[in-house]
VEXKOL-932989 format. One record per atom (N, C-alpha, C): atom name; residue in three letters; z, x, y. Coordinates in Angstrom, 3 decimals, always signed. Example, Ala and Ser with C-alpha at 12.3 -4.5 7.8 and 13.67 -1.06 7.14 Angstrom:
BEGIN
{atom N | type ALA | z +7.800 | x +13.190 | y -5.690}
{atom CA | type ALA | z +7.800 | x +12.300 | y -4.500}
{atom C | type ALA | z +7.800 | x +13.200 | y -3.300}
{atom N | type SER | z +7.080 | x +12.850 | y -2.250}
{atom CA | type SER | z +7.140 | x +13.670 | y -1.060}
{atom C | type SER | z +7.870 | x +12.900 | y +0.030}
END
This chain:
BEGIN
{atom N | type MET | z +41.316 | x +106.669 | y +161.689}
{atom CA | type MET | z +40.685 | x +107.819 | y +162.354}
{atom C | type MET | z +41.505 | x +109.095 | y +162.140}
{atom N | type TYR | z +42.822 | x +108.972 | y +162.390}
{atom CA | type TYR | z +43.656 | x +110.160 | y +162.214}
{atom C | type TYR | z +43.709 | x +110.637 | y +160.762}
{atom N | type LYS | z +43.636 | x +109.680 | y +159.873}
{atom CA | type LYS | z +43.636 | x +110.000 | y +158.422}
{atom C | type LYS | z +42.440 | x +110.893 | y +158.089}
{atom N | type ARG | z +41.278 | x +110.542 | y +158.595}
{atom CA | type ARG | z +40.080 | x +111.294 | y +158.337}
{atom C | type ARG | z +40.228 | x +112.697 | y +158.927}
{atom N | type GLN | z +40.721 | x +112.761 | y +160.167}
{atom CA | type GLN | z +40.876 | x +114.092 | y +160.835}
{atom C | type GLN | z +41.872 | x +114.963 | y +160.089}
{atom N | type ALA | z +42.915 | x +114.403 | y +159.593}
{atom CA | type ALA | z +43.916 | x +115.122 | y +158.855}
{atom C | type ALA | z +43.345 | x +115.667 | y +157.547}
{atom N | type LYS | z +42.536 | x +114.834 | y +156.878}
{atom CA | type LYS | z +41.933 | x +115.322 | y +155.626}
{atom C | type LYS | z +40.916 | x +116.380 | y +155.882}
{atom N | type VAL | z +40.139 | x +116.241 | y +156.979}
{atom CA | type VAL | z +39.150 | x +117.331 | y +157.330}
{atom C | type VAL | z +39.887 | x +118.633 | y +157.566}
{atom N | type ALA | z +41.015 | x +118.537 | y +158.307}
{atom CA | type ALA | z +41.793 | x +119.787 | y +158.596}
{atom C | type ALA | z +42.258 | x +120.452 | y +157.323}
{atom N | type VAL | z +42.808 | x +119.634 | y +156.389}
{atom CA | type VAL | z +43.278 | x +120.184 | y +155.157}
{atom C | type VAL | z +42.139 | x +120.842 | y +154.365}
{atom N | type ARG | z +40.987 | x +120.157 | y +154.283}
{atom CA | type ARG | z +39.888 | x +120.697 | y +153.551}
{atom C | type ARG | z +39.323 | x +121.943 | y +154.192}
{atom N | type SER | z +39.360 | x +122.011 | y +155.512}
{atom CA | type SER | z +38.915 | x +123.177 | y +156.219}
{atom C | type SER | z +39.829 | x +124.391 | y +155.864}
{atom N | type SER | z +41.115 | x +124.130 | y +155.832}
{atom CA | type SER | z +42.042 | x +125.151 | y +155.475}
{atom C | type SER | z +41.816 | x +125.630 | y +154.059}
{atom N | type ARG | z +41.499 | x +124.652 | y +153.147}
{atom CA | type ARG | z +41.202 | x +125.031 | y +151.755}
{atom C | type ARG | z +39.984 | x +125.934 | y +151.726}
{atom N | type ARG | z +38.956 | x +125.595 | y +152.414}
{atom CA | type ARG | z +37.723 | x +126.403 | y +152.459}
{atom C | type ARG | z +38.035 | x +127.795 | y +152.947}
{atom N | type ASP | z +38.746 | x +127.886 | y +154.021}
{atom CA | type ASP | z +39.107 | x +129.181 | y +154.593}
{atom C | type ASP | z +39.921 | x +130.039 | y +153.562}
{atom N | type ALA | z +40.874 | x +129.408 | y +152.932}
{atom CA | type ALA | z +41.702 | x +130.120 | y +151.952}
{atom C | type ALA | z +40.861 | x +130.582 | y +150.769}
{atom N | type ILE | z +39.964 | x +129.780 | y +150.273}
{atom CA | type ILE | z +39.162 | x +130.178 | y +149.128}
{atom C | type ILE | z +38.176 | x +131.247 | y +149.547}
{atom N | type ASP | z +37.665 | x +131.183 | y +150.784}
{atom CA | type ASP | z +36.779 | x +132.276 | y +151.253}
{atom C | type ASP | z +37.514 | x +133.620 | y +151.310}
{atom N | type LYS | z +38.800 | x +133.580 | y +151.740}
{atom CA | type LYS | z +39.552 | x +134.832 | y +151.816}
{atom C | type LYS | z +39.815 | x +135.354 | y +150.400}
{atom N | type ILE | z +40.094 | x +134.454 | y +149.475}
{atom CA | type ILE | z +40.347 | x +134.880 | y +148.088}
{atom C | type ILE | z +39.076 | x +135.544 | y +147.538}
{atom N | type LYS | z +37.922 | x +134.901 | y +147.794}
{atom CA | type LYS | z +36.670 | x +135.484 | y +147.252}
{atom C | type LYS | z +36.346 | x +136.816 | y +147.915}
{atom N | type ALA | z +36.679 | x +136.983 | y +149.194}
{atom CA | type ALA | z +36.508 | x +138.260 | y +149.869}
{atom C | type ALA | z +37.375 | x +139.326 | y +149.276}
{atom N | type MET | z +38.634 | x +138.987 | y +148.964}
{atom CA | type MET | z +39.544 | x +139.888 | y +148.349}
{atom C | type MET | z +39.063 | x +140.366 | y +146.994}
{atom N | type LYS | z +38.492 | x +139.402 | y +146.244}
{atom CA | type LYS | z +37.932 | x +139.718 | y +144.906}
{atom C | type LYS | z +36.756 | x +140.670 | y +145.073}
{atom N | type LYS | z +35.918 | x +140.367 | y +145.992}
{atom CA | type LYS | z +34.710 | x +141.160 | y +146.256}
{atom C | type LYS | z +35.042 | x +142.595 | y +146.614}
{atom N | type SER | z +36.126 | x +142.746 | y +147.399}
{atom CA | type SER | z +36.525 | x +144.090 | y +147.870}
{atom C | type SER | z +37.390 | x +144.819 | y +146.836}
{atom N | type GLY | z +37.717 | x +144.118 | y +145.744}
{atom CA | type GLY | z +38.483 | x +144.764 | y +144.685}
{atom C | type GLY | z +39.977 | x +144.719 | y +144.844}
{atom N | type GLU | z +40.423 | x +143.959 | y +145.841}
{atom CA | type GLU | z +41.887 | x +143.830 | y +146.074}
{atom C | type GLU | z +42.595 | x +143.057 | y +144.989}
{atom N | type ILE | z +41.844 | x +142.070 | y +144.399}
{atom CA | type ILE | z +42.462 | x +141.276 | y +143.381}
{atom C | type ILE | z +41.509 | x +141.175 | y +142.155}
{atom N | type THR | z +42.085 | x +140.831 | y +141.038}
{atom CA | type THR | z +41.242 | x +140.692 | y +139.818}
{atom C | type THR | z +40.592 | x +139.268 | y +139.736}
{atom N | type GLU | z +39.725 | x +139.133 | y +138.774}
{atom CA | type GLU | z +39.089 | x +137.859 | y +138.606}
{atom C | type GLU | z +40.156 | x +136.780 | y +138.181}
{atom N | type ASP | z +41.107 | x +137.188 | y +137.373}
{atom CA | type ASP | z +42.147 | x +136.226 | y +136.975}
{atom C | type ASP | z +42.967 | x +135.787 | y +138.228}
{atom N | type ASP | z +43.304 | x +136.763 | y +139.097}
{atom CA | type ASP | z +43.983 | x +136.429 | y +140.342}
{atom C | type ASP | z +43.168 | x +135.496 | y +141.192}
{atom N | type GLU | z +41.886 | x +135.691 | y +141.264}
{atom CA | type GLU | z +40.984 | x +134.859 | y +141.999}
{atom C | type GLU | z +41.055 | x +133.446 | y +141.497}
{atom N | type SER | z +40.964 | x +133.289 | y +140.204}
{atom CA | type SER | z +41.040 | x +131.962 | y +139.590}
{atom C | type SER | z +42.371 | x +131.269 | y +139.845}
{atom N | type LYS | z +43.435 | x +132.038 | y +139.643}
{atom CA | type LYS | z +44.786 | x +131.467 | y +139.889}
{atom C | type LYS | z +44.958 | x +131.094 | y +141.380}
{atom N | type GLY | z +44.462 | x +131.906 | y +142.260}
{atom CA | type GLY | z +44.580 | x +131.628 | y +143.652}
{atom C | type GLY | z +43.835 | x +130.395 | y +144.099}
{atom N | type GLU | z +42.600 | x +130.264 | y +143.544}
{atom CA | type GLU | z +41.770 | x +129.061 | y +143.867}
{atom C | type GLU | z +42.402 | x +127.818 | y +143.311}
{atom N | type LYS | z +43.006 | x +127.883 | y +142.102}
{atom CA | type LYS | z +43.670 | x +126.741 | y +141.532}
{atom C | type LYS | z +44.882 | x +126.333 | y +142.344}
{atom N | type LYS | z +45.668 | x +127.338 | y +142.785}
{atom CA | type LYS | z +46.825 | x +127.042 | y +143.575}
{atom C | type LYS | z +46.446 | x +126.406 | y +144.920}
{atom N | type VAL | z +45.404 | x +126.935 | y +145.546}
{atom CA | type VAL | z +44.907 | x +126.326 | y +146.824}
{atom C | type VAL | z +44.465 | x +124.910 | y +146.591}
{atom N | type GLN | z +43.768 | x +124.658 | y +145.479}
{atom CA | type GLN | z +43.285 | x +123.309 | y +145.183}
{atom C | type GLN | z +44.492 | x +122.366 | y +144.908}
{atom N | type ASP | z +45.488 | x +122.833 | y +144.211}
{atom CA | type ASP | z +46.680 | x +122.034 | y +143.896}
{atom C | type ASP | z +47.426 | x +121.677 | y +145.195}
{atom N | type ILE | z +47.502 | x +122.641 | y +146.094}
{atom CA | type ILE | z +48.184 | x +122.343 | y +147.366}
{atom C | type ILE | z +47.363 | x +121.300 | y +148.203}
{atom N | type THR | z +46.064 | x +121.519 | y +148.166}
{atom CA | type THR | z +45.162 | x +120.620 | y +148.907}
{atom C | type THR | z +45.294 | x +119.172 | y +148.347}
{atom N | type ASP | z +45.285 | x +119.061 | y +147.047}
{atom CA | type ASP | z +45.453 | x +117.702 | y +146.459}
{atom C | type ASP | z +46.749 | x +117.064 | y +146.869}
{atom N | type LYS | z +47.828 | x +117.865 | y +146.820}
{atom CA | type LYS | z +49.168 | x +117.359 | y +147.193}
{atom C | type LYS | z +49.183 | x +116.849 | y +148.634}
{atom N | type LYS | z +48.596 | x +117.631 | y +149.511}
{atom CA | type LYS | z +48.617 | x +117.302 | y +150.943}
{atom C | type LYS | z +47.754 | x +116.053 | y +151.233}
{atom N | type ILE | z +46.624 | x +115.947 | y +150.548}
{atom CA | type ILE | z +45.764 | x +114.763 | y +150.702}
{atom C | type ILE | z +46.484 | x +113.507 | y +150.254}
{atom N | type LYS | z +47.242 | x +113.620 | y +149.126}
{atom CA | type LYS | z +48.006 | x +112.475 | y +148.660}
{atom C | type LYS | z +49.115 | x +112.108 | y +149.687}
{atom N | type GLU | z +49.758 | x +113.133 | y +150.240}
{atom CA | type GLU | z +50.767 | x +112.855 | y +151.308}
{atom C | type GLU | z +50.136 | x +112.168 | y +152.524}
{atom N | type ILE | z +48.987 | x +112.565 | y +152.901}
{atom CA | type ILE | z +48.284 | x +111.930 | y +154.066}
{atom C | type ILE | z +48.016 | x +110.500 | y +153.695}
{atom N | type ASP | z +47.479 | x +110.242 | y +152.536}
{atom CA | type ASP | z +47.158 | x +108.854 | y +152.088}
{atom C | type ASP | z +48.401 | x +108.008 | y +152.086}
{atom N | type SER | z +49.499 | x +108.540 | y +151.559}
{atom CA | type SER | z +50.763 | x +107.816 | y +151.483}
{atom C | type SER | z +51.297 | x +107.483 | y +152.838}
{atom N | type ILE | z +51.307 | x +108.456 | y +153.765}
{atom CA | type ILE | z +51.859 | x +108.207 | y +155.159}
{atom C | type ILE | z +50.997 | x +107.212 | y +155.843}
{atom N | type CYS | z +49.678 | x +107.312 | y +155.697}
{atom CA | type CYS | z +48.769 | x +106.360 | y +156.391}
{atom C | type CYS | z +48.898 | x +104.937 | y +155.845}
{atom N | type GLU | z +49.106 | x +104.810 | y +154.530}
{atom CA | type GLU | z +49.277 | x +103.471 | y +153.959}
{atom C | type GLU | z +50.603 | x +102.850 | y +154.421}
{atom N | type GLY | z +51.634 | x +103.704 | y +154.562}
{atom CA | type GLY | z +52.883 | x +103.180 | y +155.033}
{atom C | type GLY | z +52.806 | x +102.729 | y +156.480}
{atom N | type LYS | z +52.089 | x +103.536 | y +157.313}
{atom CA | type LYS | z +51.926 | x +103.142 | y +158.707}
{atom C | type LYS | z +51.055 | x +101.878 | y +158.843}
{atom N | type GLN | z +50.032 | x +101.753 | y +157.984}
{atom CA | type GLN | z +49.174 | x +100.562 | y +158.042}
{atom C | type GLN | z +50.017 | x +99.283 | y +157.679}
{atom N | type LYS | z +50.869 | x +99.422 | y +156.686}
{atom CA | type LYS | z +51.730 | x +98.289 | y +156.353}
{atom C | type LYS | z +52.654 | x +97.923 | y +157.513}
{atom N | type GLN | z +53.172 | x +98.924 | y +158.192}
{atom CA | type GLN | z +54.076 | x +98.655 | y +159.335}
{atom C | type GLN | z +53.288 | x +97.941 | y +160.422}
{atom N | type VAL | z +52.084 | x +98.317 | y +160.698}
{atom CA | type VAL | z +51.279 | x +97.675 | y +161.703}
{atom C | type VAL | z +50.967 | x +96.241 | y +161.349}
{atom N | type MET | z +50.657 | x +96.044 | y +160.082}
{atom CA | type MET | z +50.311 | x +94.671 | y +159.617}
{atom C | type MET | z +51.508 | x +93.707 | y +159.660}
{atom N | type GLU | z +52.741 | x +94.213 | y +159.567}
{atom CA | type GLU | z +53.889 | x +93.383 | y +159.657}
{atom C | type GLU | z +54.108 | x +92.871 | y +161.060}
{atom N | type ILE | z +53.637 | x +93.561 | y +162.051}
{atom CA | type ILE | z +53.800 | x +93.171 | y +163.424}
{atom C | type ILE | z +52.813 | x +92.119 | y +163.711}
END
């Protein structure tokens, strides 16, 4: 249950960050290249955090099963 909530929180943060990047592009604060780079960086961070969540939860599940 916590795993799902953590993933939802990370994905929500990703959506918010990408929305801000798109708004900055629309207002002319950043270029199209910067928009693409920003979205890629946000996605890379999201992927890394999702993997961390999976790893932590798998470790905890193994600990519980040992008991």
